[in-house]
Steps between C-alpha positions, in 0.01 A plus 500: 500500500836560670645166611660466841848359557759470774747788531762328719699190423366175643729279709379195312314426175357163405346454157283197436315396187191701597608785730785692661553515877681800651640530854601830661670586828439855625527702819220443748358850453506487118182585314358311205541815288877461546481151344247555218407801293153344474361165600594258219229351281397134541699463821467360849690709752607382844568840652665347808344720766187702567504873446759502221282719279336271248166681496678836501708407195192412297244750632721808537813466285377300202370719218237257379143399571490227763262269680634390838325200650528499881358244748237701687286814501689610811819513292318697228408756766857506630648557153236724340400740775685732736426513872229760441321262265589690185564295184850540360515665159472267198406200714175306474377231743290208379351303786269203515187711543488667159166623363398595145571872535855420613570333165440824313725697735775238468472503120531881493806479725665245271419698183693806626803502269680788670619321813668181612239321704505233769205279590507300825276195530473169685527164320123461522432843346745482207223369274298815561763707319447290186124569515507881532479563125865583437625331178642159597763491226636830627481385862694181433768666284548848650457439872755334726365271773693430819389226737626638833533261795438229241547224756160585653319334208641178642513570875146644520329185370201567729393776257266333253569720197860608556625292203258673261767764430697246299207480256607847381865536605648297215310702237725801574808526283692682774482346842700403811463346844686624805528401866744500790381147575439351155343167424641251246204486262461175309296646213662446158375848407745646753788266420631736229502805726852623580593482868664781700621425852619780729741408781677715757844549646358484855188392685176695483435506873526308828220278622444323830328163477341414833412133490250363752229237524234742626557790266181693580593497868845628404332779302332614823841526663627720218189720498575584863857614427585868500552603137631848432326525162188360339444125472367339181373143547435286192256234620274340240194433715235752605402271790858479630551874458190565711614249761852648514374857541252407773742282695779759488241768594621723216305822461706688241474271197397488134381184326542471123295224335240449229176677584216248527217438741664172598826673593319779684310237702832334587643832616183565702572792735829562316327587172564865577872423459451381140698691237520444125793718386829481695681834523620752758147630545362160602793338684477435873761382749408141409392411145372160387479374142345198328660362181318756285766745620808274492626638167494781247461813715755742643544563870707799616543454875851556632589305813202264469500135602354241263372172646397215268308209653489144361351192663495143369194432718290752307461466122436875463837574662709274274580783260800422281828622646663533157221723368239644739723533809788658308252737336363604840851560634570726203211743542697770680688732267704648785703349782331251731597468865442124486349238268374194687356170378313299761448145379456134574630206299421128470850390599519277192808492278312428180516730198437399140648704217285739302558290189379182673185667634426660163545169318269318744226763461529506121467120492197516729339774291562317173355180641192681631433675168528171309289313753230765502477506120483120488231503769312771312505296179397181678205669674383715207124545528504355850328722756717358776860625502789504747487844662806430713711431193384830352585690817848343506553583133411868551791534744737422212318594182196643323191358333401660170137612511405399145672163473526397865859397434749538785824689430821538698561841665867580566423780741265293717770235525750772596267610779494149645877460466554830683261399778696180555834684490378752758365219716833317515695818577356462849620141537811617681650824631799443269274534196341817639849642558609408145193668349587826674866473400400442137304824528824683590438523876756459776332252736527460875310198635380506861329185620256524788502138606194555709229763506229413754161437350161421652323186381188626313298203629519638855160668458332159464647348817342484845589770750774316692672405173469859376675617816769235460569597137489869589754453782725299270488777238568780750792309651650455153473873435679574826766235442585622150525868589839643593741774401636298208165418343180676405252587771253215454300616806301725267344186352291469815248705304441205269298326772131501401286754687315230695835367625634835612442417872764227464761769440377687809515185713844411363645845572372480857565135592755367251488173309630282782222601737236444230638151438494434875130586495444247220392772254167498686324826401321545836810436711706729277244778517490474881880499528525793261255712700671424830839586355375812327312620808813472711728655237292815453464577872806726490338710226173514691682622811684765300186633333302477822748719691520747211123537525459545875831669587567538877137531606291245686236321293159362594388149405241622245759700304752216540259258330447731201870574443618140538220361282602734218861382538392136494322566171803686362742216582265209441479361852248219455369231732724198423237225521216664309427388142391853407697822531392615846718755677623447854315689774717775657608402851685729736680201653634398157652845443626530858705181462708676238629743763727444798268715708180701447303731728130452581305777675140606562356841427145568615466128549599418138811291438769648272839374384834662435772349286861619460725441200804448723328201664430297182650151526816473283352245259218739411714809451568647156843656493517850354 
């Protein structure tokens, strides 16, 4: 097999007793094929940025048989198929759902000696390739395996079998791991792998960090901005995506998430907006992605805006800045209009070093393994065992089926170390900023010291307290809206449906008047109706005159016309508990004019009204 090597001189070389570490500095638009002729064997490559051409170098340029392990089936689709769904030549996808007949087809594909072949699989489906019937000695010696986006084996610890790939990976003689956001694996098996780190002469891109306490409210503000291009929102919660779309009243949207009945139930009426493959054919004006789509696929959307949402109040939204968030920001292969990170922090200046966290977790894991084995020996033959100790052990290690002996698992420990590192990145905005800068981004931090937010417990309060909290919220929206800040008034829509009348009352009466009435719902409703009835009189007069013109009108016709206008403008009896419309009265309409004319024709009274005689306060100026 042809061995890969670097074809430009590194800026720094460090040789230790077990490996060599190379550092390169290249132009920001350099491709990996300008640095290596092929991906080097037994290497870990930090490619520095997304979209530098790692997959392209191996799948297209390399003249060898390759297995490329990618995080998800969605990435397999993105890499293996064109937009018409046609499989690229000499590619073969191996997904999780792989039946017996697929093994034969895969074996035939691998046995073809006339072509250089590329197989794409997920970590969970790598084992299927070893079971297809192809000779294992030939597989492990003649095929190159590349673990693309290798950090996901550690970041995606929620996937039960994601580490199973390492059961086969080390059997290959020719292998490498690559990522733009690599993880520092602790496994001794990887300690001898040479390291290649790509750096740049300038930053990858600009990013705006908008820092606020109520980040999901701030997202609503952004969703109501006027964007010239498409908007791609990376928000790792199907529930919050559904809430955001409904609150912003977005119609033109696509939602990319894992297909499951649970997720479809969460989307509810938005399930028709579900998409599984992001591309030009499925994009909408607004596009939302869960973490399944944070890495590994190529977006080509010039002038798009990318918005990444993190929230320390929601465990699902605490995606690591140094891995998942940077990956999301790097999806677009063409120029973005803006890249925005909306986030909270804990305002705590505490940050332990990676080495300290790793040491603590290794000590904990070692102690747990020893304690479990001691407990297992002490309770041998005992039908009562400590299930909690076993559960704790399985976070850090494995239990051999035949012997029942607990063993240490480096990769499980790495997963826990990464989770803690990602958690503390959100301790302070300075750490979030540093994570982006370490990812080669030019950072601009914008702190929103206050974004109004409605107390969720308002729904459980009695009516007068609901009104009080609603008034307080609406006043805060008004107070914090001006030409220099975002238009927070749009957050009025976050009031629950059953509290929507509060907004109507507030717009009509104002907060001061509602306080004066002691937030009493009956008094406020009465005051609102009186105020509204008086305010709409000018519109009633206008429409009334447009209907009758210059002619005289009889009382019977008057009643019909004015009743319809009362319904149109909501003229209700102020003191009634139900919505009962006011009864049309000629005297009430006549008082809006300086002078009206009353005559009798054939003994029937008729009335004549003139536009020029409307009282000034009821006139609508043209």
